[in-house]
N, C-alpha and C positions, 0 to 999 in steps of 0.2 A: 503493498500501499505505500502510495506517495503522500508525504507530509509535506505541505507549503508552508513557507513563510507567512506571517500573519498578514502583512501588506500584500501579498501577490494573489490573495483571494478577490481582492477588491481590485487589483492593478494587474492585468494581465500583460502589460510589458514588462513585468519582472518576475515572471513565473520562474520557479526553479533557481533563483537568484539570491538565497539566503547566505550561503556562504560568501559572495561576493559583498554584500551589504554590510555583514558584520566586520568584513576585512577593511572595507570603507569607513566604517566608524571606528574601527581601532587605527586604521591609519590617522586619521583626524585628530584623535585623542593624542597620538603619540606627538604628532607635530605641534599639537598645542602647548607641550610642555617640554620642549627643547630636544625632541627626537625627530627632527627633520630626516625627511626621506622621500624617494621617488616610487610612485605608485603607477605601474604600467597595467593598462586593460588592453589586451591583446587577443585578436580574433579576426575571424573573416568578416567580410562586408555584410552588415545585416544582422550580425549576431547579438547586437544589443550593446556595444560599447558605449556609444552617445547617450543612449538612456541611463546607462550607470554613472557616465559624468556627470549627467543632470541630477541623478540621485545624489551624488557627492556634493554637488553645488548646493542642493536643498538642505543637506545635513549639516553643511557647514554654518548654514544660518547666520545668526548675528555674533558667532563666537570666532568668526575668522573672516578677514578679508578675501574675496575671491576676485582675481582678475583672470579673463577667459580670453582665449585665441582660437581661432579654427584655421588650419591650414589649408590651401587650396592649391590645386594641381596646376591652375592658370597664374598662379602668382609666386611660383617657386624662384623665379629670377628677380623678385623684388627684394632687395638687400634687408635683412633684419626685419622681414615683413612679419613674421609672428611677434618678435620682439617689439616692434610698434603696436601691434594690437594689444599686447599686453600692459605696457607702459605709458602710450602716449597720451591717454587720458589724464593720467597723473602728472606727467612732465608739463601739458598745457595748463594745468590747474595753478594760477599764481600762487595760492595758499600752500600748495604741495610743492611746487618747482624747487623753490630755495631749500627746503628741508631735504628732498630726496636726491637733488644733484649735488651735494655736499661732498667734498674731500675728492676722492678719485674718481667718484660718479660722474665729476663735470667732463670726464673724458668722453662721456657718451652723447655728448650734445650734438656732436657731428650726425650721428645716428637720426636724431628727432629734428634738425634745424638745417642739416644738409651742408655743414660746415667740413672744410677738407681736412682728411686726417694727414699727419706728418708723414707716415710709412707708406699708406697706401695699400698695405699688404693685409694678411689675415691677423688683424692688429690684436696683440696680447694687452695692450693697452686698453682698448675696448672691452674685450672679454672681462679683463681685471675691473674696467668702469661699470660695467653691467652687473656684475657680481656685487660691487658696493652699492650700486642703485638698488638691488633687490634688497641687501641688508639694511639699507635706509628705510626701504619702505615696512619692511617686517619689524623695525624698531617700534613701529606705531601700533604694533600688535600682530597676532600669528597671521600668517599669509599662507593662501591656496593660490598656486598657479595652475590653471587648467589649459591643456592644449590637446583639442580633438583632431583626429587626421593628422597625426604626428608623422605619418610615411609621406606626406606632402611637404614637409615642412622645408622652408628654403635654407640652405646650406650654412649660411652665417647664422641663422638663429639657431639651428640644430648644433652647431659647433659650440654656441654660448650655452644650450642647455646642457650639453655634455659636460662642460666646464663646471657650471653650478651644480650639477649632480654629484659630482666629486667632493663638494665642498658644504654639503647640507647639514653633515653630522654635528649636532648640538645647537642648532638653530630651531626656530619656530615655523619652518617653511615646510610646505607639501607640494611638490611637483607632481600633478597627475595628468597622465597623458592616455589618450587612445590610438592605438595603431594597429593596422594590418600586419601580418607576421612579414619578417624582411625577406624580400626578393633577392638573393645573392649579388644577381647581375644588374640591380636596379641602382639608379643614381643615389649616393649617399649611403649605400647599404652598409659600408664599414663603419662610417661615422655612426650611423642609427643603431649598428650592432654594438658598437662600443658603448653607447649609453644603455641599451637594455640589458648588456651582460654584466653590468657592475654588481659587486656582491651586494651592494647595499640597496639595490631596488627590490620592490616587493611586486611581484607578477599575480595578476588575476587573468585567468583564462575562462571567459563565460563559455559554457558549453552548448552544443545544439540543444533543444529541449528533447524531453522523452515522448514516448507516445502518449502516456496519459496527460502530459502538460499540454501537448498537442491538441489533445481531444478538449481540453479545459479551454484553450486559447480560441478554439474554432468556436466553442459554443458561446463564449464572450462575443466574438465578433459577429457569427450568425444570429445569435439570440435564439437559437433552437437545440434541442438535443441533437446530438451526434452520435449515429453508430461507431462502434469501435471498429469495424472493418473500413468503414469510411475514413476515420482518424488515423488508421495505419496506412491507408493508401496516400493520405495527405502527407504523413510523415516520411513515407518512403520517396515521393515526388519533390520533396523540398530538404531532405536530411535534416529536418527539425529546425531550419534557420526561421528564426521568429519573423523578420521582415518579408521573408519569401511566402511565410504560412498566411500572414496578414493581408498580402496581396493576392495569394492565391484564393483566400476566402472572397475577397471583393470581387474575383473574376467568377467564381462559382456562384456567387449570389446574383452577379449580373446575369449569368447566363441561365438563372432559374434551375439549378443543380441541387436538388435536395440532399443533405447529408445523411443518406441511406446505404445500406449493404448494397443493395441494388445499383447504386451508382458509383461503386467504388472504383470500378474499372474507367469510368469515365472522368476521373481525378487525374489519373496519369495523362491521359490525353490533354485535359484542361490545363495541366501543369507545365506544358511546353511553353517557354517564352511567357509564363503568366505575368511575370513581373513587368517586363517592357510591353506586352500586349495590354495590359491592364492601365499602366500609365499612359500609354498613347491614346487608348479607347477613351479614358477619362478626360484628356486634353481635346481629344478629337470631337467630343460632344457639346465642347465649348465654342465659343465663337471665333471666327477667323483670326481675330484681333489676339486672342488669347493664346492661340498657337504660335503666332509671331513674337508675343511677349514671352511665351516660355522659352522659345528656341534662343532670343536674344539673351535672357538670364544665363540660359546653358553656356552660349559662346561667351559672354562676359566674364562669367565665373564670380566667386566671391560673393559681396554684397552690393551690387551697383545701384546707382541713384536712378529714380524714375526717369529723369531726363536722358540718361544715356541708354537706358532700355528703350525710350520712344523713340531715340535717334536710330538705333539699330533696327528697331522692329518697324520703322516707317510709320509711326501712329503718334498721336499727341498725348500729352502727359496724363489729362484725363482718363485716356482710353487705358493707359498703363493700370492708373489707381482702380479701375472699374474690373479690368481684367484680372488683376490682382486678388480682388475677392473671388472671383470666380474659380482661380486655380487654387486658392486657400480652400474654398469648399469642396473642390476636387482632391484635396489631401496632396497637392503637387508642392505648392510653396508655404512657406511658413508665415504665420501670421504677423510676427513683429518685424519682420524684414525680408526683403526681395532675394531670399535665398529657398534653395529646395530644401524639403524635408528631410532628404538623405542623399548622400551621393549617389546611390544606385538610382533613385529616380532622376536625378540630374542625367546621368548616363543614358537612361532610356531616351529621353528627349535629344541628347547631344547626338547620340551614336545611329539615331533614326535618319539624321542628316546625311546625305550622300558626301563622301570626301570633299570633292570639289566644291560643294556649297558650303561645307564647313570651313575651308580656307578661305573663300572669298568673304564670308562673314566675319571671321577673324581680321582681315585686311580692313574691311571697312570699321571694325571695332576699335582697331588701332588709330584710324584717322579720326574717329569719333571721340576717342580718349584725348588724342592731341588737341582737338578743337576745344575741349572743356578744360584745357590746362593740366592735365595729369601729368605725374611725372614720369620722365622718359624711361624709367625702368618698368613701370606698370604698362605703358604702351609696348615696350619692346618684348613684354610677357605675351602679348598677342600676335607679334610677329614670328615668334617661335613656331607659330601653326600656320602661318600665313604661307601662301606660295612663293616659291623662288623664280622671279621672273625678271630678275636684273633691275629692279627698280631702286635708283639711287637714293630716294627718299628712306626706304627700308634700311639702306646701309648706313646713311647718315644717322637715322634715328638710333639703330642699334649701337653705333659708336658713342653716339651721345649718352645713351643708358650705360653702357660699360664704362665711361669715364665717371659717370654719376655714382656707379657701384664702388668704383676704385676709391673716391673721394669719401663714400660712407664706411670704407675699410672693409668690402666684401669682394674680395679678389674671385671667390667661386662664382657669384653673380655676374661679375665683370667678365670672365671668360666665356661663360654662355652668350652673352650678349655680342661681345667682340667676335667670337666665332661665327654668330648669326649675321654681323656684317659682311664676313668674308665669303658667306654663301652667296652673294650678291656680286656679278662681274663688276669690279671697279678698277679705276686708273691705277698704276702703280705708285703715284705720290699718295693718294689717298690710301692705297693699300699699306704704305709705310706708316702712314699715322694710325691705322688699325692695329698693325703688327707690334709696334713699339709697346703700346700699354698690354697688349695681349702677352707678349713674352714677358713682361715683368710680372703680370698676374699670374700666369702660369707657374713659373719659376717659384712662386710662393705657395702655390696648391698643387701642382701635378709636375714634378720634375721632369719626368721622361717625355712629356708634351711639349715642355717649354724648348726642347732640343731644336726640334724642327722649324719651330716659329723664329728662334735666334738664328738659325742656319738661312733662313730666307730672308730674315731683315738684313743680314750680313751682306747678303748677294746684291740686295738693292740698295745698300749704303754706298755712296761715292766717296765720301772722305775717308781717306785711309785709317787715321786714327780711331775715329768712331767705328769703323769696320774692325778694326783690331779689338776694340773694347767690347764689341758683340761677340766676337771669336773667343775672347777670355771668358765671358759669361757662357757660351756653348761648351767650352772645355769643362768648365766647372760643373756643369750640369752633368756632362758626361760621366765625369769622374765620381760625382755625388751619387750616380745612379748604376756605379760598378761597371762603367764601360771604360775600364782604366787604359786598355790596349788602345781602345779608339781615341781617347782624351791624349794619351801621349804622342801616338801617331799625329794627330791633327795638331799638337804644339810642334812637333818636328818640322811638320811641313810648313805651318805658318812661320817659324822663325827662319826657315830658309828662303820665304817669300818677303820678309820683311826688308825695307830700304835700308842702305846702311847707317841711316842718322836716326833710326828708332832704337836707340838702346834701351830704354825704359821698358818698351813691349818685350824686346828680345830678354831681358831679365826676368820679367814676369812669366814668360812662356817657360824659361829654365827652372824657375822655383816651381811651377806646376808640374814640369816633368819629373823633378825630384820627389814629390808626394805621389805621383803616379806609381814610380818604380818601388817606393817604399811597400805600397800595398797592392803590388803584384804585377804591374805593367811588365811586359817583356822588352824590358829597356835597361840594360846593365850601363849603359853609357849615361843614361839619366841618372841612375844611382850614384854615379861618381861625380857627377857634372858641377856639384859645389864643392868639390874638395878643397880648391884654391881660396875661396872666399873667407876671410878672417877679420874682415872689418867692413864697415859702410861709412864711405867718404861724406864729410859734411856737405849739405845741400844736396845729398842724393835723391833721386827721383823714387816715386812710389814703387815702381818695378825693381829697382836695385835695393831698395829698403827691404821689400817681400823676400828677395833672393837671399840678402843676408840674414833675415829671420829664419827662413828655410835651414840656411847652411848652418846656423846655431845648433839646430835639431840634430843635423848629420854629425857635426863637430862633438856634440855632446856624448853620442854614442861611441865616438872614436877615441880622442885622447885628450879632450879639452877638461879644464878642470870647472867646477861649478861655476866659479867666478868668470872665467872665459866664455863659457857657453852663454852665461846671463847677460854679460856686457853686450856680446853680439847681438844677442836676442833684444835687448834693449835699444839699441841703436836702429835695429829694424823695425820694431813695432812703435818705438817713441811714447811707450807707457799709454797709448791712445787705443781704448777699447772699440773704438768706431771703426778701426781698420777690420775688425771681423764682420761687420755689416757689408763693407764694400768689397772683400776679398776673403770670402768665408772660408775658401777651401785652404788657402796657404797663409792665413793669419793665425792659425792654430798653434802652429809650431813655436813661435817665439812666446806665445802665451803660457804655453805648456812649459817651456824652458823655465821661465821665470817662476812658476809656481813650485816645480819641482826642485829648484835650486835654492828655495827657502828664501827667496829674496823677500825683504819686507812689504816691498809693493806687489809681489807675485800673486797673492791671493786677492788683494784688494782689485787689482785691475779686472779680474775675474767676476768680482762682485758688482764691478762697473760695468762690465760687459753685459750682464743679466739685466741690468736696468736699461742699457742702450737697446737691447734686444726687445724688451716691453715697448719701451718707446717706438722703436721702428716698426714693430709689428710684424716683422719677417717669420714666417714660419721655420725655414732654413736656418735662419740665425738662432732662434730660440732653440731648436734641435741641437745645434752646434754646441752653444754654451751649456744646456742640460746636460748633454752627453759627456764633453770633454772636462766640464767641472766635476761630474759626478766621477769621471775616471780619476781625477786629480783627488777628489776628497777620500776616494778608496786607497789612493797610495799613501795618504796622511792618516788614515785611520778613522775618519769621521764616517763611520759605517752608515748612520741613520741618514744623513744628508744625501750621501753616495746613492743608497738604496731608491730613496724618494726621487733624486734627480735622473737618474738612469731609467727609472719606470716611467717618467714623465715624458722623457726623450724619445724611448721606444714606441709610445704611444701615438706621438707626433710622427715619429719617422715612418711608422706603417702608413699613416694616412697620406704623407708628403710624396713618398715614393723612393725615400733612400735606399741605396743600394745594399745587397745582403752583406757586403764585407762590413761597413760600417754598424750596421745593426747587429751583425754576429758580434762584432768587437765589443759593442756595447752590452749586448745581451750576455755575453760571456763575461764580461767584467762584474755585472749585476749578480750573476751565479755565484762568482767568487767574493763578492760582498756579502751575500746571504751566507756562504760557507764560512767566512770570518766571522758574521754574526751568530753562528752556532745553528743556524736554520738550514739543516742538511737537506730535508724534505723540499723546501723552497728551491735550494741550489739544484737539486736533481731536475725539479720540474722545468726551471729556467734552462739548464744546459741541454736538456732535451728538447726544448724550443729552437735552440740555435744551432742545432748539428748541421756541419758544413756538407757539402758534395765530396762523394768519393774521389780521391787523388787530389784533391785540393792542397797546394802549399801556401796558401795566401797567409798573412800575417795573423789575420783573425782566427783561421785553421790552428795554428799554432798555439794560440793562446787557448784556443777550445780544448785541444788535448791535454794543455798543461792543467787547466781546471778541471776536465773530467778525471784525471789522474787523481788528484787531490778530494775530488768528490769521491771517488772510489774508496779512497783511504780512509776517509770520514765514516763511510757506510761500513769498513771492514772487508772490503772486497779486495785484498791486496794482490791477488793474481791478476784480475782485471785491471788494476793500478799500473802493474809491471806491463802488460800488454799496451797500454795506452802511453806509457812513456817510451816504449820500444817505437811505436808508431810515430811518436812526437820526434825521437832523435832520426828515424829516416827521413821524415818531413822537412826537419831543419838542416839533415845534410845537403838535401837537395836543394833547398833554398840558398844554403851558402854557396853551393857550385854555381848558382846561376848569379849570384851577386860578388863573385870573386874578382878581385881587381887583376892586373898584368903579373903579379907575383903569386897570384893563387891564393891570397890572404883571404880570410873571410871578412866580409864588410858588415854583416848583419850581426853584430856583437854588442855586448855591454861591457866588458873589459878584455883588453887584448895584450899579448907580449908585444914588449918592444924588440929592436934589433938585435939586442943582446940576448934575448930569451927570457928576461926577468918579467914577472907579471905586474902590471901597472895597477896602481889602486884605482878603484870605482871612483868616477869624478864626483859622485853624489854620496851621501850616507847610505850604508846598506839598507836601512830601514825605508829609504825611499827610492832605492835603485832595485827594481826586482824583475826577474825574468818576465813578468808580465806586461812590463813597460812597451810604450810603442815603439817599434824598431829593434827591440832585443829579445829575439826569440831566445828560449831558455835551452841549455843542455846541449850545448854546440859540440860537435865530435871532432872538430877541427883542433888539432894540437896546439895550434898556435892561437886560440881563443882560451881566454884565462876560465870560461864556465867548464872546461873540460878538465881543470884541474881541483875541481870542488870534490 
């Protein structure tokens, strides 16, 4: 016998939802008392997710402030669209504005006012500012943020919600969302998955109704006794989906099919396309104007104004208001706003339009939005579905939308609009105007995709120095996505092509080649390229400074003292963390040297680099700082900071597209940090997530076998540890052979013998100078390496 929650006997929309209702009440209570959390209602379309969110809103009542947003498929390109829905009303309120935009939250004014961001990237300052905006709102009392249809959320808002979700512990905030299951290949699947899979998330999975509940719902809808066989047939036809059941009931009622056993077979026939047919029939029975209005609302999406709907439907505003009431009575549109009662109802109207008609309507909708003074980003959202016809107006509008999105700190949305601009045939000069911001935006959100854009932009660039700068960006993107051989080869080619007077660019390419050689490029010359650079002259160019900084790292692992390496690093980097933002790949080396040398300013410069990364808002810069600072903190024994920083770096690196080499290096260091902290289980889990490809001889592979051996020792698996050590020795021997100089001496060493055969002292203290350090593979079997004497 089925027992129903007390409320469900009077509210058929909440049948068999007692467990979910209780979980909602519990989440609201916890959030009111400092137990901030994320509540995710996940399920198929029509299963009742939005109804449960409405229940949550009602239950919050006067105890918690509720801010709501509903994502829309047609507004995914609108930068921070969901964020604006949540907070814009408060920001526009003069009494609230000063209070909630206090402190770091002032950084968010560009979202709501259209101010230009300084970095134009996936701005961490914006994420941090939105976090403090949320905290400031919550200071006034417990807060509930409701986001329906999260699966359609714009990327910039989704990035913020993921950022916020990891920081709710101890707050009076409940983030409640409803979403369909994540589709692996869909847009933002990884970002959405990161949010939904966090350990602090409470999941609710409303299930299909049972056969008894199906029968009860049908009796409630049909106001008649329903035969058991008939109810079973309805259940089989709809899989117990509540929305589909209600639509089927309306269809059966309209066709005069009585709910008897004799009509059970007829149910199965009637169920085919029941929802679409029923919705279209209900709309079709209304006036011709009502049909046009319904189609206009479907194409415009969101909650359009009556004026916009009138323009697209080619009727006057009074006709929109009149037909709105008709469509409310038909249970197609909502009573309170010009929006559909459910996404599936909107789909039935929208997909009934032939594709060419839909595309033309989207183009007309874009022009109507422009005439109404809508933001370029909103107009460009319509252009994503408009035909590709070589319309220059479309290209220019999409370009404006992309630039606006960059100013709002949303490179994800910018790439969508800028790529749409390139879909229209445009002249080379205008193509450059689109490619330049597109390449920058892509470099911040999707490194692999930025490579082609940078290459094409370089081909179109006539100024040789500007072209070289673009090639530097292209090489960095290749290297940072593990295409080390391609990066090194491109450096060699570009260096050969440089005019004789471009020493600065030549020095830059040499520095990058050295980095590529360290991380596995087949370029032995590049590994030895900087042996002779031991000072940076006064007034040196940026390229010469970067070459000197990289030379400091190579010298550090050869025979430099800590003081010598640090002095060369300082002359290269100039104690300015901003060089990381401009030359991310090669500026790490001098900053790393300074920290390992225990220079007084060595760690301070990394702290300032972190601040600069937040200010600039660059994802790759944030990854670089978190990753290498985490590695340094591990070397220095600050395990808590190392574990936190490396964990954050890996989350962002996975989203950005950082190459496996860098991710494995950071992930393996994280495993070692867990091991040093005594958490062997976490170390094991992390090391398994970062396993290298068979036969790899890269630097991160050596570190992986080193860490695996220590993990196995901690687990008491000494035989396995010995096997890992032997593989490590073989891999390192092969690496030494590939990096040998003309005398056959190993160039990948941490301590080496001098010409007289005596072992030199490590240039840094032992506790700082471990085999896990960059460029210092452990246990070299070359007799000329001091590591063989241990």
